[in-house]
C-alpha positions as CSV (number, residue, x, y, z in Angstrom):
1,M,17.8,-31.3,6.7
2,Q,16.9,-34.8,5.4
3,V,13.1,-35.5,5.4
4,N,11.5,-38.9,6.1
5,V,7.8,-39.0,5.1
6,R,5.5,-42.5,5.9
7,G,2.1,-43.1,5.3
8,K,-0.3,-44.8,7.3
9,N,-3.5,-45.6,5.5
10,V,-2.0,-44.2,2.4
11,E,0.7,-45.1,-0.4
12,I,2.9,-41.6,-0.3
13,T,3.2,-40.3,-3.9
14,D,6.7,-38.5,-5.0
15,G,4.2,-35.7,-5.5
16,M,3.4,-35.8,-1.9
17,R,7.2,-36.4,-0.9
18,T,8.1,-33.5,-2.7
19,R,5.5,-31.0,-1.5
20,V,6.5,-31.8,2.1
21,Q,10.2,-31.3,1.1
22,Q,9.7,-28.1,-0.4
23,K,7.7,-27.1,2.4
24,L,10.2,-28.1,5.2
25,E,13.2,-26.3,3.4
26,F,12.4,-22.7,5.0
27,L,13.4,-24.2,8.3
28,E,17.0,-24.5,7.7
29,K,17.1,-20.8,7.8
30,Y,17.0,-21.2,11.9
31,I,19.7,-22.2,13.7
32,L,18.4,-25.1,15.3
33,I,18.4,-27.0,11.9
34,D,21.5,-28.2,10.2
35,E,22.1,-30.6,7.5
36,N,22.5,-33.8,10.0
37,T,18.7,-33.0,11.3
38,V,15.9,-35.5,10.5
39,A,12.2,-34.3,9.8
40,N,10.1,-37.5,10.6
41,V,6.6,-36.7,8.4
42,L,3.7,-39.4,9.3
43,V,0.6,-38.8,6.8
44,K,-2.8,-40.7,8.4
45,V,-5.5,-40.7,6.0
46,Y,-9.0,-41.2,7.5
47,N,-12.7,-41.1,6.1
48,T,-13.0,-37.3,6.5
49,H,-9.8,-35.9,6.8
50,H,-5.9,-35.9,6.7
51,K,-3.6,-36.0,9.8
52,I,-0.2,-34.7,9.6
53,E,2.4,-35.1,12.1
54,V,6.0,-33.6,12.2
55,T,8.6,-34.5,14.5
56,I,12.0,-33.0,14.6
57,P,14.8,-33.7,17.2
58,T,17.2,-30.9,17.3
59,K,20.1,-29.7,19.6
60,V,17.6,-27.9,21.8
61,G,14.8,-30.2,22.1
62,L,12.0,-32.2,20.5
63,L,10.1,-30.1,17.8
64,R,6.4,-31.7,17.2
65,A,3.4,-30.7,15.2
66,E,0.3,-32.3,14.3
67,A,-2.7,-30.9,12.0
68,V,-6.0,-32.1,10.7
69,H,-7.8,-31.2,7.5
70,D,-10.1,-32.1,4.7
71,D,-7.0,-31.5,2.1
72,Y,-3.6,-33.1,2.5
73,F,-1.8,-30.0,1.5
74,S,-3.7,-27.8,3.7
75,A,-2.9,-30.1,6.5
76,I,0.8,-29.6,5.9
77,D,0.5,-26.0,5.7
78,L,-1.3,-25.9,9.2
79,A,1.3,-28.2,10.7
80,L,4.2,-26.1,9.4
81,D,2.6,-23.1,10.3
82,K,2.7,-24.5,14.3
83,L,6.1,-25.9,13.9
84,E,7.6,-22.5,12.5
85,S,5.7,-21.0,15.7
86,Q,7.6,-23.3,18.3
87,I,11.1,-23.0,16.3
88,R,10.7,-18.8,17.1
89,R,9.6,-19.5,20.5
90,Q,12.8,-21.8,20.9
91,K,15.0,-19.4,19.1
92,T,13.6,-16.2,21.1
93,R,14.3,-18.2,24.3
94,L,17.8,-19.3,23.1
95,T,18.9,-15.8,22.2
96,D,17.6,-14.3,25.5
97,H,19.7,-16.9,27.6
98,R,22.4,-16.0,25.2
99,K,22.1,-12.4,26.3
100,E,22.4,-13.2,29.9
101,G,25.5,-15.1,29.0
102,L,26.8,-12.5,27.0
103,A,26.4,-9.8,29.3
104,E,28.0,-11.9,32.1
105,S,30.8,-12.4,30.1
106,F,31.2,-9.0,29.2
107,I,31.0,-7.7,33.0
108,E,33.8,-10.6,34.0
109,M,36.0,-9.1,31.1
110,E,35.4,-5.8,31.9
111,N,36.3,-6.3,35.5
112,E,39.7,-8.2,34.4
113,Y,40.6,-5.2,32.0
114,L,39.8,-2.6,34.8
115,D,42.0,-5.2,37.6
116,R,44.9,-5.1,34.9
117,N,44.6,-1.3,34.2
118,Q,44.5,0.3,37.7
119,E,48.0,0.4,37.7
120,L,49.3,3.8,38.8
121,V,51.3,4.3,35.8
122,R,52.6,7.9,36.8
123,T,52.9,10.3,39.8
124,K,53.4,14.1,39.0
125,R,53.6,16.9,41.5
126,I,52.6,20.4,41.1
127,D,52.2,23.5,43.0
128,S,48.7,25.4,42.7
129,E,49.7,28.6,42.1
130,V,47.1,31.5,43.2
131,M,44.9,33.1,40.3
132,S,41.8,34.0,39.0
133,L,39.3,31.8,37.2
134,D,39.6,33.9,34.0
135,E,43.6,33.3,34.1
136,A,43.2,29.4,35.1
137,I,41.2,29.2,31.8
138,L,43.7,31.2,30.0
139,R,46.7,29.2,30.9
140,M,44.9,26.0,30.3
141,E,44.1,27.0,26.7
142,M,47.9,28.1,26.4
143,L,48.8,24.9,27.4
144,G,46.4,23.1,25.2
145,H,45.4,20.7,28.1
146,T,41.6,19.5,29.3
147,F,42.0,20.7,32.8
148,F,44.0,22.9,34.9
149,L,44.5,23.0,39.0
150,Y,45.1,26.3,40.5
151,T,44.4,27.8,44.0
152,D,41.5,30.6,43.8
153,E,42.3,33.9,44.5
154,E,39.0,35.0,45.9
155,T,38.3,31.7,48.2
156,G,41.9,30.6,48.6
157,R,41.3,27.1,48.0
158,V,42.3,24.5,45.5
159,A,40.0,24.4,42.5
160,L,39.8,22.5,39.0
161,V,38.8,24.1,35.7
162,Y,37.9,22.0,32.9
163,K,36.7,21.9,29.5
164,R,33.2,20.2,28.9
165,D,32.5,17.7,26.1
166,Q,29.2,20.0,25.6
167,G,31.2,23.2,25.3
168,G,32.0,25.5,27.7
169,Y,34.2,25.0,30.9
170,G,33.4,23.3,34.5
171,L,35.0,24.3,37.5
172,L,35.4,22.1,41.0
173,E,35.8,23.6,44.2
174,T,37.5,21.8,47.0
């Protein structure tokens, strides 16, 4: 980031310029600031106080903070605290906005995936044999399947027994 320091009613010394540049270096960790960004700092000196105005045009908008204090260095610190608070708010807004866009993109991508993968790949016909639940579980285990379709001998209806992820078995009855 480039820093442009100007003074009104005061001549800017190298020490003042260096202090402002050092303090503004922490802003480079934010995504809003890049190496082409120019920070304009205006230092005004009055009889009783110093006023610091910092203006940074970013991709998102204009960041601006000003602070008044008896001491030059304290005024810089106050202005930069305000500026950092603004940047955090902007970054949070951007992040929230991107999350919404990301969620919408994910839903669109998932819908496209489902549309492409909803083709019927294979059809298989089976005859459901009449048997007890215990016999159906035994057959399912012997085949190494996770489910087994059969006709229950007690009810005479088609049923499906399956292995549960949490352990044990489940039964679907028609």
